[in-house]
Every structure is written in C-alpha cells, then in structure tokens.
N, C-alpha and C positions, 0 to 999 in steps of 0.2 A: 233394539236388541235382537239378536238372532239366537236360534236354538237348534239343537240337534238331538233327535231321539234315537237311542240305541237299544237293541235287544241282546242281552247277554245270557247265554245258557252254558252251564257247566256240564260237559258231556261225561256221563257215567257217574263220577263222584268228584267232589271238590272240598277243599278245606281252607278256611281263612283263619289261620292259626292265631290264637290269642297269645301274645308274647309273654304274658305272665304265667302261663301254664307250663308245668314242668313234668311231674310224674304222670300226669294225664294231659294229653295234648287236646285242648278244646278248640272249637271253631266258632267264629261269629256267624250269625244267621244270614248276614248280608255282606257283600263285599265292602270293606272299608273305603273311605274316600281315597286313601293312599294307594289302595289296590287299583282303583279305577284310573287314577292319575298315572300309575305305573304302566297300565295298558296303553294309554294315550302316548306316553313318552316312548314306549317301545315301538309303537307304530310310526312315530315321527323319527325314530332313530337317534334319540338323544343319548348322551353319555349317562353312565350309571348314576352319578351324583348331580345331574342336571335337573333342578326342580322348577324349571321355567313354567311348566303348565299349572303349577299350584296357583298362580296369579291370573290365569287366563279365563277360567270358567267357574261359575257356580253350578253345583251338581245336585240333582234330585234323584232319588232311588225309590223304585216301587217293586217290591217282591211280587212275582206273578204266580207263585205256588207256595204251598206250605211243604217245603221239602222235608222228606223223612231224614232223620239222623241215624247213623249207625256207627259202630266202632270196629276197629281192627287192631290186632296186636302187631306192633311194628318194632323193629330193631333199630334203635337210634344210635348213630355214631356221634360221640361227643368230642369236641375240640380239646386238644391237650397241649399245654404250653402256650407260647406267645405267637406261634406261627412263623417266627423268623428263622427257626432252625428246623431241620428235617425230622419228621416223626416216623419212627419205624412201625408204630401201630396206634390204634385209637381205641380207647375204652368204649364199651357199648352196653346198652341195657334195653330190655324189652319194656315198652310202655303201650298203653292203650291210646289210640289216635281216633278222634271223632271226625266224621266227615258228613257232608250233605250229599244226597242222591239227586242227581239231575236238577239242581236249582236253576231257576229262571228269574230274570229281573229286567225291568225297563229302566234305563238310565237316561236322564235328561241333562243336557249341557246348555248353559245359557251364557252368552258372552258377545264379544265384538264380532261383526260379520266376517272380517278377514281371518280371524283365528278359528272361528267355527268352520269356515270353508277349508282352511288349511288342514285341520284335523280330520275333516270328512274325507278329503282326498287321501290322507295318510292311512285311514282305516280301510279304505277300499284297496289299497296297495301298500301294506305295511312294510317298513324297512327291515323288521326282524319278526321272527315267529312270535305270536301272541299266546299267552297262557293265563290261567285263572287260578289265583291262590298259589299253590306250589308250582315249581317250574315244569313239572311233568303232568299237570292237570290241564286237560284239553278244554278249549273254549270255542263256542260257535257265536259269531257276532252278526246281527242284522243291523244294517246302517240305513237310517232314514235320510231324507233330503234336508238340507239347511232351510229353515223357514223363519219368518219374522214372528216373534213372540211378544206378548205384552204382560206388563206387571198388573196384577189385580189384587184386591183384598178379598179374603174368603174366610169362612168359619169351618170349612170342611175341605180336606185335601185327600188325594189318592196317592199318597207317598209317605215315606218316613218324615218325621218332623222333629225339630229340636225340642228338648224338654220332656216332661213326664205327662202323659195323657192317659185317659181311661181306655180300657179294652185294647191295650197295646203291650207288647213286650218291650222292655226298656234295656238298652245296651249303651255302654260307653265305648265308642269305637275310634280308632285312629283317624285324625282329620288331615293333618299336614305335618311336614318335617320343618324343623328350624336348625340352621347350621351356624355354629360359632367357632370360627377357625377350623379345626379338624374334628370337632365334636358335633354330634347330632342329638336332638331331642325331639320328642313327639308330642304334638298337641292333640287332645281328645275332644270329642263332642258327645254329650249324652243325648240320645235320640229315642223316640218312640216308634216302634215298628207295628203297623196295624195288623190285627188278627183277621179282620174281615174285609180288608182292602181299602178302608177309609179311616181317617182320623177326624174327630170333631174337636175343634180348637177352643171353642168357648168364647172367643173374641176375634174380631177381624184381624187378620194377619197378612202381611205382604207375601204374595206367592207369584208364580209364573203360570200363565195359561198356554198350554201346547194344544192347539186345536180345541178339542172338547175336554181335555184333561187339565185339572188344576193341581199343581204340585208345589211343594215347598222345596226351595233350593238353598244350599248352604255353601 
C-alpha cells in the first residue's frame, strides 16, 4: 500500500458550511471527506458529478492548529423558482456566517501505488484552480512524496478517528455521495477530533503508519 501526505492551509479564512444550517451558517472544524475528494477531483480535472476518487483512497485528517472561529454578517441570495425560467431578481436576507481563521491540516491518503502517484502528479500541476470550502476561499497545499505505508494496530493515533472518544470534539461530517439515477444522497461519519493532538482508543485498532505518525484512515 502507498500513501501520500498533504499539508492544507486555508489562507485568511475558510468555511466548511454545515448544510443543515440556515439562519446561522455554521462551519465544520475540519474539512469533510467530501471536500478533500473535491480538491483531488478538481486537480485531476474530473467532471462535476464524477465521483471516481471516492473509491480510490482511504483518508486520514489531522488538525494542526486550534483555529479561532469568528462571524461576519453576510447577505445571502436565495434561489427563487425552479431555475428553468429567467428570474428578474432574487430574494436576500442578512445572516451570520461562521468561519475559521487560517486553519491548517495534515491529510493522509492511502491507496494503490498507481492512483497515489496519479493524484500526486495532478496536485503538483492541477487541471483547475483549487479552493478550500467556498469557491472563493484560498488554499495553500504542500505535497509530499508517495511512500510505502504499512497497516498497524494501535491504541493511540494522531488524527481524527471514527466514533466517540474522550477529550475530543465530536462531529458528524459528510463522508461520501451516493447517486441513484439523477438524485444524490450524502453518507455521514461520526468522528472524534482530538483537542490535544492525539486520541486514546482504549483497544487495538487498525491504522496506517506514515513514517513516525500513526493515523486512522476512513
């Protein structure tokens, strides 16, 4: 098995919008799996609804800082009608939008050698501009070299992990999309996000070792 380590930094501010928030636009504290796969798909130049990369990699996420959260008052334009006919105007309303300030993450990809090397090449020379969260949120990406990684069992990891664990923030985040004809649905995972950089699992769990870092990948 091969792995690729990425460093992702949201420049200035970033928001990973929770789709169920309406009058107050909330953000996830980490990029959802769907966001990371979107970055990879953009780099590869895949079409909008091409979800190929969902089956390519297992992904690990490690927050590198406790990013401050702030809010701004934003004017949101709302869709009117079905979109099939011309709209002369759009209703709007002011809402508070939550965002993260300079968030940083290490992201770990584990998969087949050819696919790891393929996405490594794409990230060094992306087919389209890359962004983080909203389409106007800037991103800085550090790309490591493809390396061989090994499966290990561990009771402590330096990443988020599925389930509910002590001394962690718990979030239910989008994991992947499912398509049935023209309809899409979203699968979620409940994960624990370490507050001090590590999570104690309580029992041996299968993880991936990247050099000296042991991470859980989902």
